[in-house]
Structures are given as C-alpha cells and as structure tokens.
N, C-alpha and C positions, 0 to 999 in steps of 0.2 A: 631690744636686743636679743637679750634672751628667752625671746620667744622665737624671732626667727629662724635663731640657731635650733631649738625645739623643734620647731615646722621643719626645716630644711633638713636632719636627724629623721623627721617620722619619712619627707619624702624618698629619701638616700633607703630607705630599711623599706619600705613601700614597695622602689624598685626591683632589690637586691632581690625580694621572696617571690617578686613576679617571676623572675629568671630566673629562680630554681626551677630547674627540670625534673622529674622523681619519674624510673625505668619502671612500666607497664609488668607486675610477676605475675610468673604461666607456672604452673605446678604440674610435671614430672607427669606423666599419663604412662604407667608400666604397659598396661596393657597394647602400647601400640613401641614403647621404648626396649631396648636393652644396654644390660648395662654387663659387657660381657669381658674375654680376655685372650688370647691365642700366644701358649707357649711351645716352645720342640724341645721330645722325646723321641727318644734314644741315638738325636742326632736328624733319625731322616725322614722321618714326620710330624704335624703338627696338631695338638688340643686343644679343642676350641670348648670356654664353656659362660658358662653367664652368673650372674648373682637373681635369683627370684622374688629376691626383697626387698626394698629400699623404698627412699624418700625426698623431693628434690623439690627448688623450685630456682628459679631462673628470672632474675631480673635483667631487665633487657631494653635499650632505648640505644637501635642503631648512630642514634644526633648530637646524643651526649654518653658514649663511657665508663666515666669517670661515675656517675650513679646507680651501675652492671653489674652485675656478680654473682654469682651462682652457688648454689651451698647443698649438697649429695650426702645423706644417710645412708650408707647399705650394709644390713643383715650378713654379715663376715660364715653363720652356719647356713643360708640361701643357698651359695656355694653347687652349680646343676654343672655335671659334665659328663649326663648319660650315662655317670657310673655306679652304682652306689657304693661299693668298697676304694675308689678311689675320693670321692665327692666324700666321707668319711676320714679316709685320712689324711685328706687338705683339711678340713677340722682341728686335726689335733693339733701338740704341738708343735710337730717334725713344719706343719706348714702356718695357718694363718691363727691356728688357736683361741679357736672363737671362744672356748666357754667363759675363756679370762677377755680375752679383748674381742665384747661380739657386735662391736663396727667398726667399719670403712669408711673412713669420712671426708673427701673433697668439702675446700673455703672454698672460692677462689680470692685473689689480690687485685686482678685487671686483668680485663678484656680492654684488646686492644686492634685494631684494626689491623688486616696485614694484602696490601691488595684489597679484590673479593669478598678476600675469606677471613678471619679472625683466630687470635691467640688469647686463652683463658690461662692466666698463670695463678698459681692459687698450691697451699700445703694440705699433699696427700697423707692422710698417715693410715697406716695399716700395722697391727701388735701394739698400736702403741708407739709408736717409730711416724716423727713426723719430717716431709721429703716437699719443700718446694718443686713441681712440674708446669707444666707450662705444656697445653694442649692445644697444637694445628684443630680450630673445625673448622666445617663451611654452616652458616647458618640461612634456613630459609625461613621470609614468612616476614613480617606474622601477616596471616587469612583468618579466614571469617571463618569457623567451624558454624556445624551444623545448629548449635543450643543457642548461638546469637553472640559467641565473647570471638577472641580468638587463637594461633594458636601456632607456632613459631617448632622448628624442627635446627637439630643439632647433630653432625655428622663429624667424627673425630676421632684419630689416633696417640697412641703418642706411647712410646718403649720407656718401661723403664728397670733399673736391675733390683728385681727381689732380694737382693743378697742384700741392697741397702735397707731392707726395711726386717729386718730379722727374720725369711723367710729363703734361711739355709740349707733345708735338706737335702740332699744326695747319694748319689749312688757312682760312682765310677764305672766305666766300658773296659771288660778285658784289649776291647779291639784301641781304646782312646775314647776319648769323649765321657760325657756324662749321660747317666738318665734322664733326668729334667734341664735345662738350659736357664740359667742364669736372666737372661733377655727375657721381659714377657711384654706383647702387645695387647695398653689395654682400648678397648674397641667400645664408642660409645655411639647409639643409632637413639637419639634423641624425639617425641616427642612433647611438648609441654604447650600445654594451654591456661590463659588469663585465667587469672580465677576473680 
C-alpha cells in the first residue's frame, strides 16, 4: 500500500513538472531600442529625450503569461535630450539626482493580454521612490533573427506624474502655466533577442 502511494505520488509530481512552462528569455538590444520620454515645455511645445545606457531582460511566453516578466535597469545619468546644459540640469537634485540615485528600475508584477495587445504592470522606481504603473504594449514576434535565434519587439507608452517620484522642480510662468509639465509620457520601442 505504501509502495503504491509512493509510486502514485512520484507519477503525479512528474506530470506536474512536465506541465510547467518556462518562458523564453530575451535580452534588450540597445542598438535597436529606445527607452525615452516626452514632456511639455512652456505649455506650448514637447521636449523628447531618451536614456542611452540600460540593460534588461524579458521572459515571454504568449501561451503562459503567468511565467512572463520584464526587468529593466536604466542609468539615470545617461539621459540625453540633445542639449548638454539641460541634460546636466536633469542629472542634478532638481530632477533625477543621478549621483545619489544612479538607477531607474522597472520590475514587472504581471503581463496580461488585452485584446491583441498586452498590459505590463510593475514597480517603477525613480529617485528611490517606487510606484506601480501599467504600460500598454504591443508585442511582435517571436521571429527568427540572422544569428539563428529569435527576437521580439515591444512598443508602448504610459503617462506618469513626475511629482509622484519626487521629481518636482518647476517655475511658474507670468502668463500662467509652468515651465515643465508634471505629466511625462514614457515611450518604449524595444527589440530583444533570445539568450
């Protein structure tokens, strides 16, 4: 009897392990990706920028999203808005405080399907402040890449309030409004390759 229970337990464990699904791991290709942002300036124009230094992995299985997740680490000092004076200001304590808070991170908690697209929900940390955000994305692929592996692409945007993360510098305009809007649109265009 004990032997039969042991064999049955072993078979059940084997079946459960066989049913486990492991997501493919993709590494972000910086040469073909953009992690950027857009923010209103003086109420009338939009300034765009990006970060030049980051690493990240995306574990993705479209048939089992429960095992899918994304982790990204961005170097705050790598900010680039094509204006050296502005970039230096953005690195200071008025904005990202890059010396004391060198990284911006995103760690997903879930990836869910929304129609033909997806929503990635996770913790975004800026200046040591962590808030949960959701980024709607479209995911293309996987497709074969020239090196014999596979690649996927993610495209998405999400709006955050920079005040929520302690990025609070601003100046009021005489005619009303402020120099920099509180709302910032995060823009991601990512190509990632299977490891």
